[in-house]
TIMARPA-823888 format. One record per atom (N, C-alpha, C): atom name; residue number from 0; x, y, z; residue in one letter. Coordinates in Angstrom, 1 decimal, padded with zeros to 4 digits, always signed. Layout:
! residues N
<'CA'; NUM; <X; Y; Z>; 'A'> ...
! end
This chain:
! residues 65
<'N'; 0; <+022.2; -011.3; -191.3>; 'X'> <'CA'; 0; <+021.3; -011.4; -190.1>; 'X'> <'C'; 0; <+021.4; -010.3; -189.2>; 'X'> <'N'; 1; <+022.6; -009.7; -189.1>; 'X'> <'CA'; 1; <+022.7; -008.6; -188.1>; 'X'> <'C'; 1; <+021.8; -007.4; -188.4>; 'X'> <'N'; 2; <+021.5; -007.0; -189.6>; 'X'> <'CA'; 2; <+020.6; -005.9; -189.9>; 'X'> <'C'; 2; <+019.2; -006.3; -189.5>; 'X'> <'N'; 3; <+018.8; -007.6; -189.7>; 'X'> <'CA'; 3; <+017.5; -008.0; -189.3>; 'X'> <'C'; 3; <+017.4; -008.0; -187.8>; 'X'> <'N'; 4; <+018.4; -008.4; -187.1>; 'X'> <'CA'; 4; <+018.4; -008.3; -185.6>; 'X'> <'C'; 4; <+018.3; -006.9; -185.1>; 'X'> <'N'; 5; <+018.9; -006.0; -185.8>; 'X'> <'CA'; 5; <+018.8; -004.6; -185.4>; 'X'> <'C'; 5; <+017.4; -004.1; -185.7>; 'X'> <'N'; 6; <+016.8; -004.5; -186.8>; 'X'> <'CA'; 6; <+015.4; -004.2; -187.1>; 'X'> <'C'; 6; <+014.4; -004.8; -186.0>; 'X'> <'N'; 7; <+014.7; -006.0; -185.6>; 'X'> <'CA'; 7; <+013.9; -006.6; -184.6>; 'X'> <'C'; 7; <+014.0; -005.9; -183.3>; 'X'> <'N'; 8; <+015.2; -005.5; -182.9>; 'X'> <'CA'; 8; <+015.4; -004.7; -181.7>; 'X'> <'C'; 8; <+014.7; -003.4; -181.8>; 'X'> <'N'; 9; <+014.7; -002.7; -182.9>; 'X'> <'CA'; 9; <+014.0; -001.4; -183.1>; 'X'> <'C'; 9; <+012.5; -001.6; -182.9>; 'X'> <'N'; 10; <+012.0; -002.7; -183.4>; 'X'> <'CA'; 10; <+010.5; -003.0; -183.2>; 'X'> <'C'; 10; <+010.2; -003.1; -181.7>; 'X'> <'N'; 11; <+011.0; -003.9; -181.0>; 'X'> <'CA'; 11; <+010.8; -004.2; -179.6>; 'X'> <'C'; 11; <+011.0; -002.9; -178.7>; 'X'> <'N'; 12; <+011.8; -002.0; -179.1>; 'X'> <'CA'; 12; <+012.1; -000.8; -178.4>; 'X'> <'C'; 12; <+011.0; +000.2; -178.5>; 'X'> <'N'; 13; <+010.1; +000.1; -179.5>; 'X'> <'CA'; 13; <+009.1; +001.1; -179.7>; 'X'> <'C'; 13; <+008.2; +001.1; -178.4>; 'X'> <'N'; 14; <+007.5; +002.2; -178.1>; 'X'> <'CA'; 14; <+006.6; +002.3; -176.9>; 'X'> <'C'; 14; <+005.5; +001.2; -177.1>; 'X'> <'N'; 15; <+005.0; +001.0; -178.3>; 'X'> <'CA'; 15; <+003.9; +000.0; -178.4>; 'X'> <'C'; 15; <+004.4; -001.4; -178.6>; 'X'> <'N'; 16; <+005.8; -001.6; -178.6>; 'X'> <'CA'; 16; <+006.3; -002.9; -178.8>; 'X'> <'C'; 16; <+005.9; -003.5; -180.1>; 'X'> <'N'; 17; <+005.9; -004.9; -180.2>; 'X'> <'CA'; 17; <+005.6; -005.6; -181.4>; 'X'> <'C'; 17; <+005.0; -006.9; -181.1>; 'X'> <'N'; 18; <+004.1; -007.4; -182.0>; 'X'> <'CA'; 18; <+003.6; -008.7; -181.9>; 'X'> <'C'; 18; <+004.5; -009.7; -182.6>; 'X'> <'N'; 19; <+004.4; -011.0; -182.4>; 'X'> <'CA'; 19; <+005.2; -011.9; -183.1>; 'X'> <'C'; 19; <+004.9; -011.8; -184.6>; 'X'> <'N'; 20; <+003.7; -011.6; -185.0>; 'X'> <'CA'; 20; <+003.4; -011.4; -186.4>; 'X'> <'C'; 20; <+004.1; -010.2; -187.1>; 'X'> <'N'; 21; <+004.1; -009.1; -186.3>; 'X'> <'CA'; 21; <+004.8; -007.9; -186.8>; 'X'> <'C'; 21; <+006.3; -008.2; -187.0>; 'X'> <'N'; 22; <+006.9; -008.9; -186.1>; 'X'> <'CA'; 22; <+008.3; -009.3; -186.1>; 'X'> <'C'; 22; <+008.6; -010.2; -187.3>; 'X'> <'N'; 23; <+007.7; -011.1; -187.5>; 'X'> <'CA'; 23; <+007.9; -012.1; -188.6>; 'X'> <'C'; 23; <+007.8; -011.3; -190.0>; 'X'> <'N'; 24; <+006.8; -010.4; -190.0>; 'X'> <'CA'; 24; <+006.6; -009.7; -191.3>; 'X'> <'C'; 24; <+007.9; -008.8; -191.6>; 'X'> <'N'; 25; <+008.4; -008.2; -190.6>; 'X'> <'CA'; 25; <+009.6; -007.3; -190.7>; 'X'> <'C'; 25; <+010.8; -008.1; -191.1>; 'X'> <'N'; 26; <+011.1; -009.2; -190.5>; 'X'> <'CA'; 26; <+012.3; -010.0; -190.7>; 'X'> <'C'; 26; <+012.2; -011.0; -191.8>; 'X'> <'N'; 27; <+011.0; -011.5; -192.0>; 'X'> <'CA'; 27; <+010.9; -012.6; -193.0>; 'X'> <'C'; 27; <+011.2; -014.0; -192.4>; 'X'> <'N'; 28; <+011.5; -014.0; -191.1>; 'X'> <'CA'; 28; <+011.9; -015.3; -190.4>; 'X'> <'C'; 28; <+010.6; -016.1; -190.1>; 'X'> <'N'; 29; <+010.8; -017.4; -189.8>; 'X'> <'CA'; 29; <+009.8; -018.2; -189.2>; 'X'> <'C'; 29; <+009.6; -017.9; -187.8>; 'X'> <'N'; 30; <+008.5; -018.3; -187.2>; 'X'> <'CA'; 30; <+008.3; -018.0; -185.7>; 'X'> <'C'; 30; <+009.4; -018.5; -184.8>; 'X'> <'N'; 31; <+009.9; -019.7; -185.0>; 'X'> <'CA'; 31; <+010.9; -020.2; -184.1>; 'X'> <'C'; 31; <+012.2; -019.4; -184.3>; 'X'> <'N'; 32; <+012.5; -019.0; -185.4>; 'X'> <'CA'; 32; <+013.7; -018.2; -185.7>; 'X'> <'C'; 32; <+013.6; -016.8; -185.0>; 'X'> <'N'; 33; <+012.4; -016.3; -185.1>; 'X'> <'CA'; 33; <+012.2; -014.9; -184.5>; 'X'> <'C'; 33; <+012.3; -015.0; -183.0>; 'X'> <'N'; 34; <+011.8; -016.1; -182.4>; 'X'> <'CA'; 34; <+011.9; -016.3; -180.9>; 'X'> <'C'; 34; <+013.3; -016.5; -180.5>; 'X'> <'N'; 35; <+014.1; -017.3; -181.3>; 'X'> <'CA'; 35; <+015.5; -017.5; -181.1>; 'X'> <'C'; 35; <+016.3; -016.2; -181.1>; 'X'> <'N'; 36; <+015.9; -015.3; -182.1>; 'X'> <'CA'; 36; <+016.6; -014.0; -182.2>; 'X'> <'C'; 36; <+016.3; -013.1; -180.9>; 'X'> <'N'; 37; <+015.1; -013.3; -180.4>; 'X'> <'CA'; 37; <+014.8; -012.5; -179.1>; 'X'> <'C'; 37; <+015.7; -013.1; -178.0>; 'X'> <'N'; 38; <+015.9; -014.4; -178.0>; 'X'> <'CA'; 38; <+016.8; -014.9; -177.0>; 'X'> <'C'; 38; <+018.2; -014.4; -177.2>; 'X'> <'N'; 39; <+018.6; -014.2; -178.4>; 'X'> <'CA'; 39; <+019.9; -013.6; -178.7>; 'X'> <'C'; 39; <+020.0; -012.2; -178.2>; 'X'> <'N'; 40; <+018.9; -011.5; -178.3>; 'X'> <'CA'; 40; <+018.9; -010.1; -177.8>; 'X'> <'C'; 40; <+019.0; -010.1; -176.3>; 'X'> <'N'; 41; <+018.3; -011.0; -175.6>; 'X'> <'CA'; 41; <+018.4; -011.2; -174.1>; 'X'> <'C'; 41; <+019.8; -011.4; -173.7>; 'X'> <'N'; 42; <+020.5; -012.3; -174.5>; 'X'> <'CA'; 42; <+021.9; -012.6; -174.1>; 'X'> <'C'; 42; <+022.8; -011.3; -174.3>; 'X'> <'N'; 43; <+022.4; -010.4; -175.2>; 'X'> <'CA'; 43; <+023.2; -009.2; -175.4>; 'X'> <'C'; 43; <+022.8; -008.1; -174.3>; 'X'> <'N'; 44; <+021.9; -008.4; -173.4>; 'X'> <'CA'; 44; <+021.6; -007.5; -172.3>; 'X'> <'C'; 44; <+020.2; -006.8; -172.4>; 'X'> <'N'; 45; <+019.5; -007.1; -173.5>; 'X'> <'CA'; 45; <+018.1; -006.5; -173.6>; 'X'> <'C'; 45; <+017.2; -007.1; -172.6>; 'X'> <'N'; 46; <+016.4; -006.4; -172.0>; 'X'> <'CA'; 46; <+015.3; -006.9; -171.1>; 'X'> <'C'; 46; <+014.0; -007.0; -171.9>; 'X'> <'N'; 47; <+013.5; -008.1; -172.1>; 'X'> <'CA'; 47; <+012.3; -008.3; -172.9>; 'X'> <'C'; 47; <+011.2; -008.8; -172.1>; 'X'> <'N'; 48; <+010.1; -008.1; -172.2>; 'X'> <'CA'; 48; <+008.9; -008.4; -171.4>; 'X'> <'C'; 48; <+007.7; -008.6; -172.4>; 'X'> <'N'; 49; <+006.7; -009.2; -172.0>; 'X'> <'CA'; 49; <+005.5; -009.3; -172.8>; 'X'> <'C'; 49; <+004.3; -009.3; -172.0>; 'X'> <'N'; 50; <+003.2; -008.9; -172.7>; 'X'> <'CA'; 50; <+001.9; -009.0; -172.0>; 'X'> <'C'; 50; <+000.9; -009.4; -173.1>; 'X'> <'N'; 51; <-000.2; -009.9; -172.6>; 'X'> <'CA'; 51; <-001.3; -010.5; -173.5>; 'X'> <'C'; 51; <-002.6; -009.7; -173.3>; 'X'> <'N'; 52; <-003.1; -009.1; -174.4>; 'X'> <'CA'; 52; <-004.4; -008.4; -174.3>; 'X'> <'C'; 52; <-005.3; -008.9; -175.4>; 'X'> <'N'; 53; <-006.4; -009.3; -175.0>; 'X'> <'CA'; 53; <-007.4; -009.9; -176.0>; 'X'> <'C'; 53; <-006.8; -011.0; -176.8>; 'X'> <'N'; 54; <-006.0; -011.8; -176.2>; 'X'> <'CA'; 54; <-005.4; -013.0; -176.9>; 'X'> <'C'; 54; <-004.2; -012.7; -177.8>; 'X'> <'N'; 55; <-003.8; -011.4; -177.8>; 'X'> <'CA'; 55; <-002.6; -011.0; -178.6>; 'X'> <'C'; 55; <-001.4; -010.6; -177.7>; 'X'> <'N'; 56; <-000.3; -011.4; -177.8>; 'X'> <'CA'; 56; <+000.9; -011.1; -177.0>; 'X'> <'C'; 56; <+001.7; -010.0; -177.7>; 'X'> <'N'; 57; <+002.1; -009.1; -176.9>; 'X'> <'CA'; 57; <+003.0; -008.0; -177.4>; 'X'> <'C'; 57; <+004.3; -008.0; -176.6>; 'X'> <'N'; 58; <+005.4; -007.9; -177.3>; 'X'> <'CA'; 58; <+006.7; -007.9; -176.7>; 'X'> <'C'; 58; <+007.3; -006.5; -176.7>; 'X'> <'N'; 59; <+008.0; -006.2; -175.6>; 'X'> <'CA'; 59; <+008.7; -004.9; -175.5>; 'X'> <'C'; 59; <+010.1; -005.1; -174.9>; 'X'> <'N'; 60; <+011.0; -004.3; -175.3>; 'X'> <'CA'; 60; <+012.3; -004.4; -174.7>; 'X'> <'C'; 60; <+012.9; -003.1; -174.2>; 'X'> <'N'; 61; <+013.9; -003.2; -173.3>; 'X'> <'CA'; 61; <+014.6; -002.1; -172.8>; 'X'> <'C'; 61; <+016.1; -002.5; -173.2>; 'X'> <'N'; 62; <+016.7; -001.5; -173.9>; 'X'> <'CA'; 62; <+018.1; -001.7; -174.4>; 'X'> <'C'; 62; <+019.1; -001.7; -173.2>; 'X'> <'N'; 63; <+020.2; -002.4; -173.4>; 'X'> <'CA'; 63; <+021.2; -002.5; -172.3>; 'X'> <'C'; 63; <+021.8; -001.1; -172.2>; 'X'> <'N'; 64; <+022.3; -000.8; -171.0>; 'X'> <'CA'; 64; <+022.9; +000.5; -170.8>; 'X'> <'C'; 64; <+024.4; +000.5; -171.1>; 'X'> 
! end
C-alpha cells in the first residue's frame, strides 16, 4: 500500500492536481479507500484542498515541510 500512497501523493502534488477518477485509476482502489488514503496523507502533514469546476472536483496537496 505504501507505494500506492506515494503514487497518490505524487498525483496530488502536481500543479493540475487530480480528480477522484484519476486517483482511482492510478491506485486501483475503490472511491472510499481512495478518500481514506487522502485522510492518511492529511494525518502525515499534507495540506489537501479541492475545488469544483464544471461539476468536476479536483484535489491538490502541499507536502509537509
